[in-house]
C-alpha positions in Angstrom: 85.4 86.0 120.5 86.5 82.4 120.9 85.4 80.0 118.3 86.5 76.7 117.1 89.5 77.6 115.3 91.2 81.1 115.7 94.6 82.2 114.4 95.5 85.7 115.6 94.5 85.8 119.3 93.8 89.3 118.5 90.8 88.3 116.8 87.8 88.6 118.4 86.1 88.1 115.1 85.3 91.2 113.2 82.8 91.8 110.4 84.0 94.6 107.9 81.6 95.5 105.3 84.3 95.7 102.6 85.1 91.9 103.0 83.1 90.7 100.1 83.7 88.1 97.5 84.1 88.7 93.7 82.6 85.1 92.8 79.8 83.8 95.0 76.3 82.6 95.1 76.0 83.5 98.7 76.0 87.0 100.3 77.8 85.5 103.6 80.8 87.9 103.5 78.7 90.9 103.1 77.7 91.1 106.7 78.3 94.7 108.0 74.5 95.2 108.7 73.3 92.0 109.4 71.8 92.9 112.9 68.2 92.9 112.1 65.5 95.2 113.6 64.4 92.2 115.7 67.4 92.4 118.0 69.6 95.5 118.5 73.4 95.4 119.1 72.7 96.2 122.7 70.3 93.4 123.1 72.5 91.2 121.6 75.4 92.0 123.8 73.1 91.9 127.0 72.1 88.2 125.9 75.9 87.3 125.2 77.0 88.6 128.6 74.3 86.4 130.1 75.9 83.3 128.7 79.2 84.3 129.3 78.6 84.7 133.0 78.1 81.0 133.2 81.9 80.5 132.2 83.6 83.1 134.8 86.7 81.1 136.2 86.5 78.4 133.5 90.1 77.8 132.5 89.4 77.7 128.6 86.1 78.7 127.3 87.2 78.0 123.8 87.3 74.2 124.5 84.0 74.0 126.1 81.0 72.7 124.2 78.4 75.4 124.1 76.1 76.6 121.3 75.1 80.1 120.6 71.7 81.0 119.4 71.9 82.0 115.8 70.8 85.7 116.2 74.2 86.2 118.3 76.2 85.2 115.2 77.7 86.5 111.9 76.6 84.7 108.8 80.0 83.7 107.9 82.0 80.3 108.5 84.9 80.5 110.9 87.3 78.9 108.5 86.5 81.5 105.8 86.8 84.5 108.5 90.2 83.4 109.9 93.0 84.0 107.5 95.9 86.3 107.3 95.5 87.6 103.8 93.6 90.7 104.2 96.3 92.5 102.2 97.6 89.5 100.1 100.1 91.8 98.1 101.9 92.4 101.2 102.4 88.6 101.8 103.3 88.2 98.0 106.2 90.8 98.3 108.0 89.6 101.3 110.7 88.2 99.4 111.1 90.6 96.7 114.2 92.7 98.0 117.8 91.5 97.6 118.7 93.0 101.0 117.8 90.9 104.0 116.7 93.9 106.3 114.3 95.1 103.5 112.9 91.4 103.6 112.3 91.5 107.2 110.5 95.0 106.9 108.4 93.5 104.1 107.5 90.7 106.7 106.5 93.4 109.1 104.3 95.1 106.4 102.5 91.8 106.1 102.4 91.3 109.9 100.6 94.9 110.3 98.1 94.3 107.4 97.2 90.6 107.6 94.5 91.3 110.0 92.9 94.4 108.8 89.4 93.1 109.6 90.1 93.7 113.1 90.9 97.4 112.6 88.2 98.2 110.2 85.4 96.0 111.7 83.5 95.3 114.9 83.8 92.3 117.0 81.2 89.3 116.2 81.1 85.7 116.3 81.3 83.7 113.0 79.9 79.9 113.0 82.3 77.3 115.0 83.9 74.9 112.5 83.1 71.2 112.3 85.4 68.3 111.8 86.6 67.9 108.3 85.0 71.2 107.0 87.3 73.0 104.8 87.5 76.6 102.8 89.4 77.4 99.9 89.7 80.6 98.1 92.1 82.9 96.0 93.0 86.4 95.6 94.0 88.0 92.2 96.6 91.0 92.9 98.7 93.3 90.9 102.5 92.5 91.2 103.7 95.1 93.7 107.3 94.9 92.2 106.7 94.0 88.7 108.9 91.4 88.9 106.8 88.4 88.1 106.9 87.3 84.3 103.4 87.0 82.7 102.9 84.4 80.1 102.2 85.1 76.6 98.2 84.3 77.2 98.1 87.0 80.0 100.3 89.7 78.6 98.9 93.0 79.5 96.5 91.8 82.0 98.8 89.9 84.2 98.0 89.4 88.1 99.4 87.4 90.7 97.5 84.6 92.2 97.5 83.9 96.0 95.7 80.6 97.0 94.5 79.5 100.4 93.2 76.2 101.8 92.2 75.6 105.5 90.7 72.4 107.1 89.4 71.9 110.4 91.7 68.8 111.5 90.6 68.4 115.0 87.4 69.0 117.1 88.7 68.2 120.7 90.8 70.2 120.9 89.4 72.5 118.1 92.3 73.0 115.5 92.5 73.8 111.9 95.5 73.8 109.6 96.0 76.3 106.7 98.3 76.8 103.8 98.9 79.6 101.6 101.0 80.4 98.4 101.8 82.6 95.6 103.8 80.3 93.1 104.9 83.0 90.8 106.7 84.6 93.8 107.8 81.2 95.4 106.4 82.0 98.7 104.1 80.1 101.1 102.7 80.2 104.6 101.2 77.8 106.8 100.5 76.9 110.3 97.8 75.6 112.9 95.1 77.6 114.3 94.0 77.2 117.8 93.1 79.5 120.7 92.6 79.5 124.5 90.3 81.9 126.1 89.1 82.8 129.6 86.1 85.2 130.6 87.3 87.2 133.8 83.8 88.9 134.1 84.8 92.0 132.5 86.8 90.8 129.3 87.8 88.0 127.5 91.5 87.2 127.4 92.5 85.1 124.1 96.1 83.5 123.7 97.4 81.1 121.2 96.6 77.3 122.2 99.2 74.6 122.6 99.0 73.7 118.9 99.4 77.2 117.7 102.8 78.1 117.2 102.3 80.9 114.9 102.7 81.6 111.2 105.6 80.0 109.1 106.3 82.0 105.9 109.0 80.4 103.4 110.8 81.9 100.5 111.6 78.9 98.0 113.4 81.3 95.7 115.9 82.3 98.5 116.9 79.0 99.5 113.7 78.2 101.7 114.4 81.3 103.7 111.7 80.9 106.6 110.1 83.6 108.8 108.5 82.6 112.3 105.8 84.8 113.4 104.1 84.3 116.8 100.8 85.7 117.9 100.2 88.1 121.0 97.6 87.8 123.6 94.7 89.9 123.0 91.6 91.1 125.0 87.9 91.6 124.1 86.5 94.1 126.4 84.0 96.8 126.6 81.3 94.9 128.1 80.5 97.1 131.0 80.3 100.2 128.4 78.2 98.2 126.1 80.7 98.9 123.1 83.1 96.0 122.4 86.6 96.6 121.6 89.7 94.8 120.9 93.1 95.5 122.5 96.3 93.8 122.2 98.9 93.9 125.2 101.6 91.4 124.9 104.9 90.8 123.4 105.5 88.6 120.1 108.3 88.0 117.8 109.4 87.4 114.2 112.5 85.6 113.4 114.6 84.1 110.6 117.4 81.9 111.1 118.9 82.2 107.8 119.6 86.0 107.9 120.3 86.1 111.7 117.7 88.7 112.2 115.0 88.8 114.9 112.0 91.4 115.8 110.5 91.9 119.0 107.1 93.6 119.1 105.7 95.1 122.3 101.7 95.9 122.1 101.0 98.2 125.0 98.1 98.1 127.3 95.3 100.6 127.8 96.4 104.3 128.6 95.2 106.4 131.5 91.6 106.2 132.3 91.1 103.1 130.1 91.7 104.9 126.8 93.1 102.5 124.4 96.4 103.6 122.9 96.6 100.8 120.2 100.4 101.5 120.5 103.2 99.2 119.2 107.0 99.5 119.6 109.5 97.0 118.5 113.2 96.4 117.8 115.0 94.8 114.8 118.4 93.2 115.9 121.1 90.6 114.8 121.6 87.4 116.8 121.7 83.6 116.6 118.2 83.1 116.2 118.4 79.4 117.5 120.3 80.6 120.7 118.7 83.9 121.4 116.1 84.0 124.1 115.7 87.7 124.6 112.1 88.5 125.6 112.1 92.4 126.3 113.2 95.2 124.1 115.3 96.8 126.8 117.4 93.7 127.0 118.5 93.9 123.6 122.3 95.5 123.3 122.4 98.5 121.3 125.4 97.1 119.3 123.1 94.4 117.6 120.3 96.7 116.7 119.7 97.5 113.2 116.4 99.5 113.5 113.4 100.2 115.7 109.6 100.0 115.2 107.1 102.6 116.7 103.5 103.6 115.8 99.8 102.5 116.3 98.7 99.2 115.0 95.5 100.5 114.0 97.0 103.7 112.2 100.6 104.2 111.0 103.8 102.4 111.9 107.3 103.9 111.5 110.7 102.5 111.2 114.1 104.3 112.3 117.3 103.0 110.9 120.1 102.2 113.6 120.4 101.6 117.2 119.5 105.3 118.6 116.3 105.4 120.6 113.4 105.9 118.2 112.5 109.7 119.8 116.2 110.4 119.0 116.4 109.0 115.5 116.8 111.3 112.7 116.2 108.7 110.1 112.5 107.8 110.2 110.4 106.5 107.5 106.7 105.3 107.1 106.6 101.5 107.2 102.8 101.4 106.8 99.9 103.4 106.7 96.6 101.3 107.5 94.1 104.1 107.1 93.4 104.0 103.3 93.5 100.2 103.3 90.7 97.6 103.3 90.6 93.9 103.2 91.0 92.8 99.4 88.0 90.9 98.0 88.5 87.0 97.7 87.6 84.7 95.0 85.5 81.7 96.3 84.2 78.9 94.0 80.6 79.1 93.2 78.4 77.0 95.3 77.5 74.5 92.7 81.3 73.7 92.5 81.6 73.4 96.2 81.7 70.0 98.1 79.2 69.4 100.8 81.6 69.9 103.6 83.1 73.1 102.1 82.2 76.0 104.4 79.9 78.2 102.4 77.9 75.1 101.2 77.9 73.6 104.5 76.6 76.4 106.4 74.3 77.7 103.5 71.0 76.9 105.1 71.9 78.8 108.4 73.3 81.6 106.4 70.1 82.0 104.1 68.1 81.9 107.5 70.0 84.5 109.2 70.1 86.8 106.0 66.4 86.8 105.9 66.1 87.1 109.9 64.5 83.8 110.3 66.5 83.3 113.6 64.6 80.4 114.9 64.8 78.5 111.5 68.7 79.4 111.6 69.3 78.1 115.2 67.2 74.7 114.0 69.6 74.4 111.1 72.7 75.0 113.3 71.5 72.5 115.8 71.1 70.0 113.1 74.5 70.4 112.0 75.9 70.1 115.6 73.8 66.9 116.2 75.1 65.2 113.1 78.4 66.0 114.1 78.0 64.5 117.3 76.5 61.3 116.0 79.3 60.8 113.5 81.8 61.3 116.4 80.0 58.6 118.7 79.9 56.2 115.6 83.7 56.5 115.1 84.3 56.1 118.8 82.1 53.0 118.8 84.0 51.6 115.8 87.5 52.6 117.4 88.2 54.6 114.2 90.3 57.8 114.3 89.6 60.8 112.1 91.9 61.6 109.2 92.3 65.0 107.7 91.8 65.0 103.8 94.2 67.9 102.8 96.8 67.7 105.7 99.0 65.0 106.8 98.1 65.1 110.6 95.5 66.7 112.8 98.2 68.5 114.8 101.3 67.3 113.3 104.2 67.8 112.1 104.2 70.3 115.3 103.6 73.8 114.5 104.1 73.3 110.7 101.3 71.4 108.9 102.2 69.5 105.5 99.7 69.0 102.6 98.6 65.5 101.5 98.7 64.6 98.0 95.3 65.7 97.9 95.8 69.0 99.3 98.7 69.6 96.9 96.5 69.0 94.1 93.6 71.3 95.5 96.1 74.3 95.9 97.4 73.4 92.2 94.0 73.5 90.9 93.1 76.8 92.8 96.4 78.3 91.1 94.9 77.1 87.6 91.5 78.4 88.3 89.8 75.2 88.3 87.4 74.4 91.3 86.3 70.9 90.6 87.4 68.5 93.4 86.3 64.7 94.1 83.8 64.6 97.0 85.6 62.6 99.9 84.5 59.2 100.5 84.0 60.0 104.4 83.2 63.3 106.1 83.8 64.2 109.6 80.4 66.0 110.4 
């Protein structure tokens, strides 16, 4: 559902029980069964629909200021929830192959696994992010290729580290910036997250906001070879049936200028009688990426096609080599099977090593109240946070002072591709070293 910062518009937020932390003093991420006996899921849904009805016809409900009662929310901060590293090993392995086509296929594996939470969980609503709030974490994974060289100290137990930091850089419009890297593999990813959402009366359509150009993945060890991945539109439906579901029905693209390879992925709508297919089909082809404007699979010339994609984005996806139609191809291989996969546990700094505007600590009182089913207290704590943010915004306006992010150079710039400040670079380097200490900011946004 709409939130203050959303990356993949397929993201009506979802709460998988497997998304737990391995180093944390709060149970915020263990949220699969947080609906207490006081209010059933069906009762929550009726209440939520009642609120949504007020926004029928509103152009963008993601940009509207409205506060949900705590019992309708999941006890997890928005910035913690929205990321693209549910399977960080697929991200870390994008640049392993010497073959450009294999690297593009690796990028597709990352694409289809980055949001497993939507496949394995249920739609829900995390906390809205506040200005200047930030979240950082890390994953430790086995090297999928075995190519990373362990140090003498870690020989025999070597694991790759993938570090991640995100900050709410703007409140109106709601935008967050994020950066992730695996230094041993020489790979990074960055982007701005923002959504636009509209309630039609039967579903919510979610699309990327104007500042959300998608994900930019860079392979430093391959002369900064960069992949640009755009987000498709998605729909949160099932309101009439009383069972929420996420469907994707749009076209998105993955492109790499350096290799001259581009992918068109087409997500198909619901099938006959409203049965969800979750089907995706695609084509990989050669082109001048800067000049190519092809929008539909059928418009790609067979002479340029190097392979095709087909399957279900919630199940199995296959690759067929060559230009032949997928159904006629004799060279099909399994690209990715999502069935045995679940989000990988993240490592989060303990609460006593987090700053006051760090997501887990910032929302700790709200989370504790929801977890103990004290919903009135949770709502009051949430309203205290929201009122404090409003007062700080009013104070900045009165003093004619603009907010400046701490870890990124601009609220929405450089366009599409955020850059780390010196403090942002230091925070990531410390994460890579397992050092969670950060100096408190002199000024906070909320």
